N, C-alpha and C positions, 0 to 999 in steps of 0.2 A: 430622218427629216429634221433639219435645223430651222426653227422658226424665229423670226426677228421682225417686229414691227409689221409694216405692209409689204415686206419682201427685202431682199438683200441689196437691191439696187436703190440708191438714195432717192431716185425720182419715182419709185414705184407707187408712192401715195397719190400721184396725179393720174394714174391710169383710170379709164372709165369704170372698171369694175372694182376698184379699190374701195375700202371702207374706212378712210381716216377718221371719220366722225364717230366710228364705233370702236376705235383702237383701244380705248381704255374701259371697255366693257367686258364682262365675263362671257357674254354671248359670242363676241368676236372670236375669242380664243377657243371656246367650245366648238364653234363651227369648224375651225381649222383642224383641231385634233380629231374631231369626229370624222372628217373627210380623210385624214391620214389613216385612221383605224379602218375605214371602209376599204382602203387600199391594202390592208393587211401588213402595214409597216411594223417593224420591230419596235420602233421608239420614235418619240419626238424629243428634241432638246429645245429648251426655251432660253434664249440668250438674255444676258443681263450684264450691266456695268454699273459703276458707282458714279461716274461723272459724265457730264455732257461732252460731246465732241469738242475738240480744242479750237476748231474754226468758228468763225462768227456768222456762218450762213444761216439764213432764216427760211430758206426755200426747201428745207428737208425736215423729216420727222425729228422732233426733239422731245425728250421725256419718255419714260417707260414705266410700266408697272413692275412690281417686285416679282421675279420669276418663281420663287418658291411659293408665294401666296397664290399666284395664278395657277400653278400646278395643283395645289391643294383644292382650288375651286373647281377645276375641270376634271380632276381624276375620277370623282364619283359618277361623272356623266359618260365614262367610257368603261370598257370591260376587259380588253385584252392588251392594248397597246401600252408600251412602257413610256414613262414620263420622267424626263431628266431635266430639272431646272439647273441653271448656272448659279454658282455661289462664288463671289469674290472672296478669297480666303485671306488676302493680305491685311484687311482691316476689320475682319469679323472674328468671332470666337468659335472654336470648334465645338464647345458644349452646346451653343445655340443651334449650330448647323446639325449636329447629331440628333437633337430633339426634333427639329423641323423635318428632316428627311425621314426619320423613324415614323413621325406622324403621317407624312405623305405615303409611306409604305402601308400604313394601316388603312388610310382612307382610299387607297387604290387597290387594296387587297393584294399586295405583293408585286407592284409594278413600278416602284420608285428607283431612282438613281440620283447621283450627285455629280455634276460637272464642276470641277474646281478650276478657278481662274486666278491667275496671279496678276496683281496690279503693279505696273512699273511707272505710273504717272505721278509726278510730284503734285499736280493739282488735285488728284484724288486723295492723296495723303493729307493735303491741307483741309479737306472736308472734315476730317476727324481730329486733326491737331495733336495726335499722340506721337507722331514720328515724322521724320522727314525722309524723303527718298530723293537721291541725287538724279539728275537727268541721265537717262540710260538710252543709248542707241542700240536698238535690237538688231541692226545690220552689222554690228561690230563684234569682235570676239568677246566671249563671256567675261564679264568683270566680276570681282568679288561681291559687289553689291547685288548684281543680278543672281549670282549663284546662291547668295544668302536668301533671297526672296523665294527661290524654288526649294531650298532646303527647308525653309519655314513651311512651305506648302506640303512637303512630304511629312513633316511632323504633324501638321494639321490633320492630314488624312489618317495618320496613325492614331491620334487621339480620338478622332471620330469613330474609327473602327473599334477601338477598345471600349468606348462608351456604348456602342451598339451591343457589345458582348457582355456588358457589365451586369445585365440581368440574364440568368439562365432561363431556358425556354419554359421550365415548369416552376418558375419562382412564384407565380401567382397561384394561390390556393383557392381563394374566394369561398371559404367554408363558413357560411353564416352560422351554422350550429356551434362551432367552436370559437367563432369570432376572429379567425385568422384569415386575413386577406392575402398576405404575402409571407413567404419563407425567407426570413432575413438572411439566413445562411447562404442563400442562392443569389444574393446581391453582392457585387464585388467592387472594391476600390480598384481603380485602374492605376493609380499612383504613377502617373507619367510626369517625369521631370526632364526638361531639356533646355536648350538655350532660348527657346521661344515661348514655351508653354509649361506651366506647372498645374496639372489637373489631377485632383484626387478621385472624383467620381463618388458613387456610381451615377449613372443617368437617372432622370426621373421618369423616363419613358421605357416601358418594357421592350425587350428585344424585338426588332421588327419582324414581320411575317417572313421575309426572305432571309432572316438572320443577318445578312450583310447586303444591303442594297448595292447595286453596281456603282463603282466610282469611275468616272471618266475624266479625261483631260485632252485638251487640244494642244498639239505640239508642232512647232516650226523649226526647232533647233536643238542643239545638244542638251542643254539643261532641261528642256521640256521632255525630250525623249527619256531622259533619266527619271523624271517624275513618273512617266507612264510605266517604265520598267520597274521602278521601285514600289509604286503605290497603287496603280490603277488596274481595273479589270478591262477597261475599254479605252482605246486611244484613237483620237482623230488626227489625221495627218493631211498634209496639203501637197501631194505630188503633182508634178507637171507631166510626167511620163513614167513608163515602167522602170526606167533606170533609177529614178527617184524612189520608187517603191522599194526596190531591192536595197538601196542604201539605207532608207529609213528603217526597214525591218531589221537589217543587220544591227543598227544602232540600238533599237529597242530591245531586241533579243539579247544583245550583249549586256545591256543594263539589267535585264531580268536576271541573267546569270550572275552578274556581280552582286546582286541583291539576294542571291540564293532563292530566286523565284522561277528558275528555269522550268520547273515541273508544274507551274501554275498557268492555266490558260489566260492569255491576255489578247483579246481580239483587237485588231487594228482596222479602222475604216478610213477610206479616203474621202476627203471633203471636196465637193464640186458645186459651184454656183451654176444653176441651170435656167435657161430661157428656152422653152419648148413650144413648138407649134406643129400642126400636121404637115406643114410645108416648111422646109428648112429656110427658104428665103423669107417667109413671114417671121420666123424667129429672129433672124439676123436684122431684119428691118425694124422689128419691135425694139430690139436692143439698141439699134442706132437712134431710134426716136427717143428712148430714155436717155441715152448719152447726150443727145442734143439739148435736152432739158437741163441736164447736169452741167453742160458746158465743157465737157471733156470725156474721153473714153473711160468707162468704168474699169477700175482695177481692184483686185481683191487679193487677200493672202492666199486664197484657193484658186485653182484653175477655173476659167469661165467657159461654159459650153453653151452654144446656141445652135439648135438643130431640131431634128424630129425625135420622138420617143424611140423609134427603131434605131436611129444612129446612136442615141445615148445607151441603148441596150448593148450595142456592140462594145462601147467603151467600158461599161460596167463589167461585162464579162471578161474583157481584156485585163482590167485591173484585178479582178478576182483571180484570174489565172496567174497573175504576177505575184500572188501571195496574200492579198488583202482579204479579210473576212467579208468585206462588202464596201458599201459607200454610204456616206451621209450627204444627202442632197440638200442644198440651200436654194429654195425657190427664189428666182430673181424678183418676181412680182406675185403678190398674193391677191386673190386666190387662184389666178390663172395658171401659174406654173405648178402649184400644188395639184390642181385637177388634171393637168397634163401628165403628172407623175402617176396619180392613182388610177386614172382612166385611160392612159395611153401607155406609159412605160410598164406598169405592172402587168396588164394583159399581154403585152409583147413578150415580157420575160416568162410569163406563164405558158405562152405558146411554144416557147423554146425549152420548156421543162426546167427552167432555172429559177422558179419562184413558187412559193407555197400557194395553195388554193384555199387554205383555211389555217387559222392559228393552231399551233401544235402544243402550246403550253399556256398556263394561266398566270405565270409570273415572268418578270423580265429576265431573271436568271435562267429560267427554263427556256425562254426563246433563244438564248445564246448557248444552251446546252451546259449550263453551269449548275452543279449541285448546290444544295443548301449547305453551307459550311458548318462544321461543328463549332461550338462555343469554346473559345480558348480557355476560359476560366473553369468551365465545367469539367474539362479534361484534367484539371489539377485537383479537383475536389474528390 
């Protein structure tokens, strides 16, 4: 489940059951994630950006809370669902991100992840004033400037991963009798030096409960597929049909192989914006009403689905058969479409024997069948 504001449709905040007045409260987000957990979902992602939309419209939600801080607030209120906030890596530091996500893994008892996002907007760069980014058209072939931003993101993830490993699992002694809290020999310098970062380490936060929280990325094109193949555990893609799925998987698996990661599991989920009702006509009418308020048909980077939970179940299973590990659903309007997923789609998939009836693991890695990885530095000692 991908959560953003009052839903992914820009006019969703004007729906009768929307709660725009509560959008900047912890209770709002806690209610959404609790509902998602009630539906036995693997995870929720919390969207985030650094800048306001570039248009001047005032009839849409503007402003947002920090995704990592929201995740840390709601994590203790849940027990099994994974929580993955988005972090814009272009203008932030990997040391800070590693500490924040490690902390989230502790407060969630092993259910944290990190979705990395690359910023290509000159106006977002201007918010920090440390660099300039030339205008980049994402519908054109990859430019050196765009490739550099994604190379930087790959190095960012590498630094974060090394910092997570910079404490061995048994580095903390906590022996009051001897006065030794930590075994200094089991803290390691990461000594990363590259074109974008120079980080000595170690972290100031002990190794997270999962060892390595899941790293995720959303991809629409070649450089982003490369980032997933080189650096991620979980990739989100935006197919329009099964032919798209085959092509995207070929690219990602090829990038895994090029990065010598062919033997490592990388799960790929298809993104889909959904408008659901018990009657298909009601769903399409609701989308049309939202579009009328918007003043144009809603378009998204992901495919848009309007129909019944049973119809969506057919599509989900079709995409799974095409090779995806699953889907990440973006509710068009909250809380309506979230409840249609948890109380309509999930029972439909359960009836077909295609969905769990209880959580099978207590960590996010466990939900994806991923083992807790060994510490890279402990192997050397």
